[in-house]
C-alpha positions as CSV (number, residue, x, y, z in Angstrom):
1,M,-1.6,-1.4,28.9
2,K,-3.0,1.2,26.5
3,S,-5.3,0.0,23.8
4,L,-4.3,0.1,20.1
5,Y,-6.9,2.8,19.5
6,V,-5.2,5.1,22.1
7,R,-1.7,4.3,20.8
8,V,-2.6,5.2,17.2
9,L,-4.2,8.4,18.4
10,F,-1.2,9.5,20.4
11,M,1.1,8.4,17.6
12,T,-1.0,10.6,15.2
13,L,-0.7,13.6,17.6
14,A,3.0,13.1,17.9
15,V,3.4,12.9,14.2
16,I,1.5,16.2,13.7
17,L,3.6,17.9,16.4
18,L,6.9,16.6,15.0
19,S,5.9,17.5,11.5
20,S,5.0,21.0,12.5
21,M,8.4,21.5,14.3
22,L,10.3,20.1,11.4
23,G,8.3,22.1,8.9
24,F,9.0,25.4,10.8
25,L,12.7,24.4,11.2
26,L,13.2,23.8,7.5
27,S,11.3,26.9,6.6
28,N,13.4,28.9,9.0
29,I,16.6,27.5,7.5
30,Y,15.3,28.5,4.0
31,Y,14.7,32.0,5.4
32,H,18.2,32.4,6.7
33,V,19.8,31.0,3.6
34,K,17.7,32.5,0.8
35,L,15.1,35.1,2.0
36,K,17.2,37.0,4.5
37,P,19.7,38.4,2.0
38,F,16.9,39.0,-0.5
39,N,14.9,41.0,2.1
40,D,17.9,43.0,3.1
41,T,18.6,44.0,-0.5
42,K,15.0,44.9,-1.0
43,L,14.7,47.0,2.2
44,I,18.0,48.8,1.3
45,G,16.4,49.8,-2.0
46,I,13.2,51.0,-0.2
47,A,15.2,53.0,2.4
48,T,17.3,54.6,-0.3
49,Q,14.2,55.8,-2.1
50,M,12.9,57.2,1.2
51,S,16.2,59.0,1.7
52,Q,16.2,60.5,-1.8
53,F,12.6,61.8,-1.3
54,L,13.5,63.3,2.1
55,E,16.6,65.0,0.7
56,Q,14.5,66.5,-2.0
57,N,11.6,67.5,0.3
58,P,13.2,68.1,3.7
59,A,10.1,69.9,5.1
60,E,7.9,66.8,4.4
61,M,9.9,64.5,6.6
62,D,7.5,63.8,9.5
63,R,4.4,63.6,7.3
64,Y,6.1,61.4,4.8
65,L,7.5,59.0,7.3
66,D,4.2,58.9,9.2
67,N,2.5,57.9,5.9
68,A,5.2,55.3,5.2
69,A,4.8,53.8,8.7
70,A,1.0,53.6,8.1
71,L,1.7,51.6,4.9
72,G,3.5,49.0,7.0
73,Y,7.0,50.0,8.1
74,E,8.7,50.7,11.4
75,I,11.1,53.6,11.1
76,Y,13.8,55.1,13.4
77,V,15.6,58.3,12.6
78,T,18.5,59.8,14.6
79,D,21.4,62.2,14.3
80,G,23.5,60.5,16.8
81,Q,23.4,63.6,19.1
82,G,20.2,62.7,21.0
83,D,17.7,63.7,18.4
84,Q,15.8,60.4,17.7
85,R,12.3,59.9,16.2
86,F,10.1,56.7,15.9
87,Y,7.4,56.2,13.3
88,G,4.9,53.4,13.4
89,R,4.7,50.5,15.9
90,T,7.2,50.6,18.7
91,F,10.3,48.3,18.4
92,R,10.4,45.5,21.0
93,E,14.0,46.1,21.8
94,H,16.2,49.2,21.2
95,D,19.4,47.1,20.8
96,L,21.0,49.1,17.9
97,A,24.7,49.4,18.5
98,A,26.3,52.9,18.5
99,T,28.8,51.8,15.9
100,A,26.0,51.0,13.5
101,V,24.6,54.5,13.9
102,A,28.1,56.0,13.4
103,E,28.7,54.0,10.3
104,V,25.5,55.2,8.7
105,L,26.1,58.8,9.7
106,Q,29.4,58.5,7.9
107,G,27.7,57.6,4.7
108,G,27.7,53.8,4.9
109,A,24.8,51.4,4.9
110,Y,23.7,49.1,7.8
111,H,22.6,45.6,6.8
112,G,21.0,44.4,10.1
113,V,18.5,42.1,8.3
114,S,21.2,40.1,6.5
115,Q,23.4,40.1,9.6
116,F,20.7,38.7,11.9
117,P,22.1,35.7,13.7
118,N,20.9,32.2,12.6
119,K,18.7,30.7,15.2
120,L,16.9,27.3,14.7
121,Y,13.5,28.2,16.2
122,I,13.6,32.1,16.0
123,S,12.9,33.6,12.6
124,G,14.3,37.0,11.9
125,F,11.3,37.7,9.7
126,F,9.2,38.2,12.9
127,E,12.0,39.6,15.2
128,N,10.8,43.2,15.9
129,T,14.1,44.6,17.2
130,L,15.9,47.8,16.2
131,S,19.0,45.8,15.3
132,N,17.0,43.8,12.8
133,T,16.7,46.8,10.4
134,V,18.5,48.3,7.4
135,G,20.0,51.8,7.6
136,V,20.9,54.5,5.1
137,P,22.1,58.2,5.6
138,V,19.7,61.1,5.0
139,V,21.1,64.7,4.5
140,R,18.5,67.3,5.5
141,G,19.4,71.0,5.6
142,G,23.1,70.3,5.7
143,H,22.6,67.9,8.7
144,T,23.1,64.2,8.4
145,Y,20.6,61.7,9.8
146,A,20.6,57.9,10.0
147,L,17.4,56.3,8.7
148,F,16.6,52.8,9.9
149,V,13.7,50.8,8.4
150,R,12.1,47.4,8.7
151,P,8.7,46.0,7.7
152,D,5.9,46.0,10.2
153,V,4.9,42.4,9.8
154,L,1.8,42.7,12.0
155,L,0.5,45.7,9.9
156,Q,1.4,44.2,6.6
157,F,0.3,40.6,7.3
158,G,-1.8,40.8,10.4
159,E,-5.1,39.7,8.9
160,L,-3.3,37.2,6.6
161,R,-1.4,35.8,9.5
162,T,-4.7,35.3,11.5
163,F,-6.2,33.7,8.4
164,F,-3.3,31.2,8.1
165,A,-3.2,30.5,11.8
166,L,-7.0,29.7,11.7
167,I,-6.4,27.4,8.7
168,F,-3.6,25.7,10.6
169,A,-5.6,25.3,13.8
170,L,-8.7,24.0,12.0
171,T,-6.6,21.6,9.9
172,I,-5.1,20.1,13.1
173,A,-8.5,19.9,14.8
174,I,-10.3,18.3,11.8
175,S,-7.3,16.0,11.2
176,V,-7.4,14.8,14.8
177,L,-11.2,14.3,14.6
178,C,-10.8,12.3,11.3
179,F,-8.0,10.3,12.8
180,L,-10.3,9.5,15.8
181,L,-13.0,8.1,13.4
182,S,-10.6,6.4,11.0
183,T,-8.6,4.8,13.8
184,R,-11.8,3.3,15.2
185,Y,-12.6,2.0,11.8
186,L,-9.1,0.5,11.6
187,V,-9.0,-0.9,15.1
188,K,-12.5,-2.5,15.1
189,P,-11.6,-5.5,12.8
190,I,-8.4,-6.0,14.8
191,T,-10.5,-6.1,18.0
192,R,-12.7,-8.7,16.4
193,L,-9.7,-10.7,15.4
194,S,-8.5,-10.6,19.0
195,E,-11.9,-11.8,20.2
196,A,-11.7,-14.6,17.6
197,T,-8.3,-15.8,19.0
198,K,-9.9,-16.1,22.4
199,R,-12.7,-18.2,20.9
200,I,-10.1,-20.4,19.2
201,A,-8.2,-20.8,22.4
202,Q,-11.5,-22.1,23.9
203,G,-11.8,-24.7,21.1
204,N,-14.5,-22.8,19.1
205,Y,-13.3,-22.9,15.5
206,N,-16.6,-21.9,13.9
207,L,-15.7,-18.3,13.1
208,K,-17.2,-15.8,10.7
209,L,-15.2,-12.6,10.1
210,P,-15.9,-9.9,7.6
211,D,-13.6,-10.6,4.7
212,K,-15.1,-8.4,2.0
213,R,-12.5,-5.7,2.5
214,K,-9.8,-5.8,-0.2
215,D,-7.1,-4.3,2.0
216,E,-4.6,-6.0,4.3
217,I,-7.2,-6.2,7.1
218,G,-9.5,-8.1,4.8
219,Q,-6.7,-10.4,3.7
220,L,-5.8,-11.0,7.4
221,A,-9.4,-11.9,8.2
222,G,-9.5,-14.3,5.3
223,H,-6.3,-15.9,6.3
224,F,-7.5,-16.1,9.9
225,M,-10.6,-18.0,8.9
226,T,-8.5,-20.3,6.7
227,M,-6.3,-20.9,9.7
228,S,-9.3,-21.5,11.9
229,R,-10.7,-24.1,9.5
230,E,-7.3,-25.8,9.3
231,L,-7.0,-25.9,13.1
232,E,-10.4,-27.4,13.2
233,R,-9.4,-30.0,10.7
234,I,-6.2,-30.7,12.6
235,E,-8.1,-31.0,15.9
236,E,-10.6,-33.4,14.3
237,A,-7.6,-35.4,12.8
238,R,-6.0,-35.5,16.2
239,Q,-9.1,-36.8,17.9
240,Q,-9.6,-39.3,15.1
241,F,-6.0,-40.3,15.4
242,V,-6.3,-40.9,19.1
243,A,-9.5,-42.9,18.5
244,N,-7.9,-45.0,15.8
245,V,-4.8,-45.7,17.9
246,S,-7.0,-46.7,20.8
247,H,-9.0,-49.0,18.5
248,E,-5.9,-50.5,17.0
249,I,-4.5,-51.2,20.4
250,Q,-7.7,-52.3,22.0
251,S,-8.6,-54.8,19.3
252,P,-5.5,-57.1,19.6
253,L,-5.4,-56.6,23.3
254,T,-9.0,-57.8,23.6
255,S,-8.3,-60.7,21.3
256,M,-5.1,-61.7,23.2
257,Q,-6.9,-61.4,26.6
258,G,-9.7,-63.6,25.4
259,F,-7.5,-66.4,24.0
260,A,-5.2,-66.2,27.0
261,H,-8.2,-66.6,29.3
262,I,-9.2,-69.7,27.3
263,L,-5.7,-71.1,27.4
264,A,-5.5,-70.6,31.1
265,E,-8.8,-72.0,32.2
266,R,-9.6,-74.8,29.8
267,E,-8.1,-78.1,29.0
268,L,-7.6,-77.9,25.2
269,P,-6.2,-80.3,22.7
270,S,-2.7,-79.5,21.7
271,E,-3.7,-78.5,18.1
272,E,-6.3,-76.1,19.4
273,R,-3.9,-74.7,22.0
274,E,-1.3,-74.2,19.3
275,H,-3.9,-72.4,17.2
276,Y,-4.8,-70.0,19.9
277,A,-1.1,-69.4,20.8
278,K,-0.4,-68.5,17.1
279,I,-3.3,-66.0,17.2
280,I,-1.8,-64.4,20.3
281,E,1.6,-64.3,18.6
282,T,0.2,-62.7,15.5
283,E,-1.6,-60.0,17.5
284,T,1.6,-59.4,19.5
285,K,3.5,-58.8,16.2
286,H,0.7,-56.5,15.1
287,L,1.1,-54.5,18.3
288,S,4.8,-54.4,17.9
289,M,4.6,-53.2,14.3
290,L,2.0,-50.5,15.3
291,G,4.3,-49.3,18.1
292,K,7.3,-49.1,15.8
293,Q,5.4,-47.2,13.1
294,L,3.9,-44.8,15.7
295,L,7.5,-44.1,16.9
296,T,8.6,-43.6,13.3
297,L,5.8,-41.0,12.8
298,S,6.8,-39.3,16.0
299,S,10.5,-39.0,15.1
300,L,9.5,-37.7,11.6
301,E,7.6,-34.9,13.3
302,Q,11.0,-33.5,14.4
303,G,11.5,-32.4,10.8
304,I,14.6,-31.8,8.8
305,E,17.0,-31.9,11.8
306,A,16.4,-35.6,12.2
307,M,17.6,-36.5,8.6
308,N,21.0,-37.3,7.4
309,K,21.1,-36.4,3.7
310,A,23.6,-37.5,1.1
311,V,23.8,-38.1,-2.6
312,Y,23.7,-41.8,-3.7
313,P,22.6,-43.8,-6.8
314,L,18.9,-44.5,-6.9
315,R,19.0,-47.7,-8.9
316,A,21.1,-49.6,-6.4
317,Q,18.7,-48.7,-3.6
318,L,15.6,-49.7,-5.5
319,R,17.3,-53.0,-6.5
320,Q,18.0,-53.6,-2.8
321,A,14.4,-53.0,-1.9
322,V,13.2,-55.4,-4.5
323,Q,15.6,-58.1,-3.3
324,V,14.3,-57.8,0.2
325,M,10.8,-58.5,-1.1
326,Q,11.7,-61.0,-3.7
327,W,10.1,-63.9,-1.7
328,Q,6.8,-62.1,-1.8
329,L,7.1,-61.5,-5.5
330,D,7.8,-65.2,-6.0
331,E,5.0,-66.3,-3.7
332,K,2.4,-64.4,-5.8
333,E,4.2,-65.0,-9.1
334,L,4.5,-61.3,-9.8
335,F,6.6,-59.9,-12.6
336,L,8.7,-56.8,-11.7
337,K,10.4,-54.5,-14.2
338,L,13.1,-52.0,-13.0
339,A,13.7,-49.3,-15.5
340,V,16.0,-46.9,-13.7
341,P,19.1,-45.5,-15.4
342,E,22.4,-46.0,-13.5
343,T,23.1,-42.3,-13.8
344,V,20.2,-41.2,-11.7
345,T,21.2,-40.1,-8.2
346,V,19.0,-38.8,-5.4
347,Y,19.8,-36.4,-2.5
348,G,18.2,-37.5,0.7
349,D,18.2,-39.6,3.8
350,E,19.0,-43.1,2.5
351,V,17.3,-44.9,5.5
352,L,14.1,-42.9,5.3
353,L,13.8,-43.1,1.5
354,M,14.3,-46.9,1.7
355,Q,11.1,-46.9,3.8
356,V,9.4,-45.1,1.1
357,W,10.3,-47.6,-1.6
358,M,9.6,-50.6,0.7
359,N,6.2,-49.3,1.7
360,V,5.0,-48.3,-1.8
361,I,6.3,-51.5,-3.4
362,G,5.1,-53.7,-0.5
363,N,1.7,-52.0,-0.8
364,A,1.5,-52.9,-4.5
365,I,2.5,-56.5,-3.8
366,Q,-0.1,-56.8,-1.1
367,H,-3.0,-55.5,-3.1
368,I,-2.6,-56.8,-6.7
369,P,-3.7,-60.3,-7.6
370,A,-1.3,-63.2,-8.5
371,G,0.2,-63.1,-12.0
372,S,0.1,-59.2,-12.2
373,S,3.2,-57.0,-12.8
374,I,4.9,-54.0,-11.2
375,E,7.1,-51.5,-13.1
376,I,9.5,-49.1,-11.4
377,S,10.8,-46.3,-13.5
378,A,12.7,-43.1,-12.8
379,E,13.9,-40.1,-14.8
380,S,16.0,-37.1,-13.8
381,G,15.1,-33.6,-14.8
382,K,16.7,-30.2,-14.2
383,A,14.9,-29.5,-11.0
384,E,13.6,-32.8,-9.8
385,I,13.7,-36.6,-9.9
386,V,10.5,-38.5,-10.7
387,V,10.0,-42.1,-9.6
388,E,6.9,-44.0,-10.7
389,I,5.8,-47.3,-9.2
390,R,3.1,-48.7,-11.5
391,D,1.1,-52.0,-11.1
392,T,-1.5,-53.8,-13.2
393,G,-3.8,-54.7,-10.3
394,E,-7.5,-54.0,-9.8
395,G,-7.1,-50.3,-9.1
396,I,-8.6,-48.2,-6.4
397,A,-12.1,-46.6,-6.4
398,P,-12.0,-42.8,-6.9
399,E,-13.7,-42.1,-3.5
400,H,-10.8,-43.8,-1.7
401,V,-7.9,-42.1,-3.5
402,P,-8.0,-38.7,-1.6
403,F,-7.7,-40.5,1.8
404,L,-4.9,-43.0,1.0
405,F,-2.3,-41.1,2.9
406,D,-4.4,-40.5,6.0
407,R,-3.3,-42.4,9.1
408,F,-5.1,-45.7,9.7
409,Y,-7.1,-45.4,6.5
410,R,-7.8,-48.7,4.8
411,V,-9.6,-49.3,1.5
412,D,-10.7,-52.8,2.7
413,R,-10.7,-52.6,6.5
414,A,-11.5,-56.3,7.0
415,R,-8.7,-57.6,4.6
416,E,-6.2,-55.0,5.9
417,R,-6.8,-55.8,9.5
418,A,-6.5,-59.6,8.8
419,S,-3.2,-59.0,7.0
420,G,-1.7,-57.5,10.1
421,R,-1.0,-54.1,8.4
422,T,-1.5,-51.0,10.5
423,G,-2.7,-48.4,7.9
424,L,0.2,-46.1,8.7
425,G,2.6,-47.1,5.9
426,L,1.4,-44.5,3.3
427,A,1.1,-41.8,6.0
428,I,4.8,-42.4,6.8
429,V,5.6,-42.3,3.1
430,K,3.8,-39.0,2.7
431,K,5.7,-37.5,5.7
432,I,9.1,-38.6,4.5
433,V,8.6,-37.3,1.0
434,G,7.3,-34.0,2.4
435,L,10.4,-33.7,4.6
436,H,12.6,-34.0,1.5
437,G,10.7,-31.1,-0.1
438,G,9.0,-33.5,-2.6
439,D,5.5,-34.7,-3.4
440,I,3.7,-37.9,-3.9
441,T,0.5,-38.4,-5.9
442,V,-1.7,-41.4,-6.9
443,H,-3.4,-42.1,-10.1
444,S,-5.6,-45.2,-10.3
445,I,-8.2,-46.6,-12.7
446,L,-10.4,-49.5,-11.7
447,G,-9.6,-52.7,-13.6
448,E,-6.4,-51.2,-15.0
449,G,-4.0,-50.5,-12.0
450,T,-2.5,-47.9,-9.8
451,T,0.5,-45.5,-10.2
452,F,2.3,-43.8,-7.4
453,R,4.3,-40.8,-8.6
454,I,7.1,-39.5,-6.3
455,E,8.8,-36.3,-7.1
456,L,12.0,-35.3,-5.2
457,P,14.0,-32.1,-5.7
458,Q,17.5,-32.2,-7.2
459,L,20.5,-31.1,-5.1
């Protein structure tokens, strides 16, 4: 496969060639449409002046026409009876029709320049043929001659044509050389990006690319490094997730294995045996909950396709979530206030959003002390619905807030582990809200309480 450098070079050469051909084609069309009639009229005027001079000075014919030819004209004179004379450079082809000569000898004018056939890549301006002339009659000594004239392009523009040809050739040569250098300058950072992709594929995310350029290449390098850092973060999160899952599974399994061994090999009092059995049951429930929540996260990774969205009243769903957890509220003597208007509706997956309310409200119930309060409020704007779940608990330290939605993150690891919670609830909440195109934020002040703010877009 050709490299990008070679491809750009060949593309440049092709563009130069195509541009040259199109430029000549358009110029030739302009010549046939505009310049050809103009040149014909001008040459008829020049030939008429020559004819008038020759009629007034018949003896000066050869010397006059030689001088005219030296000034840049090709001239042909004939009487139609075999007497024909050429002055100046030789015509490439003697293709003048006899009817044209007869027409001029009879007093007419021959317009060979304006009648030159239109050809795409042949310009009549450079066509040195006898038919590509203008003709007028000349009366000399009572005898009529036909005078045919065309400009001698080589004589009139020879040096100028060489000059322009040299300019054209040097322009192409210098352009190609500049393109060679500029293409290398363009391709070099792309080559470095290609090498960087290989390093990323090998697991090396510590990349440093030149991002000082302000053009698209510089922006690409900057975005590439941002992507590399994000991939590194994701890889670290993946490894941490695997480690956390292994730990979460290993801890209860080890505990269950130990107590099962005790129950199997020792004769224990019934009370102690029942105690160990309850511990095994608790750990089993913990493993079951962990498995279910991991499956939930896995299904949520499927994205929007896994959701069944509909419009439904928000207050009724929040009231249902509160009723499910009413026994926990009563057990801790918590006061809950629901300030959600009946008119507020939400567009989303009813089952998934129920998990959001259950997790956030359950999280508040779990962490605030007895006798505290929880307030659930909602308001509907033009573009979004905002739901706030506010508690009057102890609050969360600022260093913990940024990590609350990370998988397996626990503010108090010992208390959370003992409660049987997995540390996946808020991660699931974050994922569900994100799939709905919304956002969830946390504001907490130590000693005052915590507020979860959930924003969902309107339909």
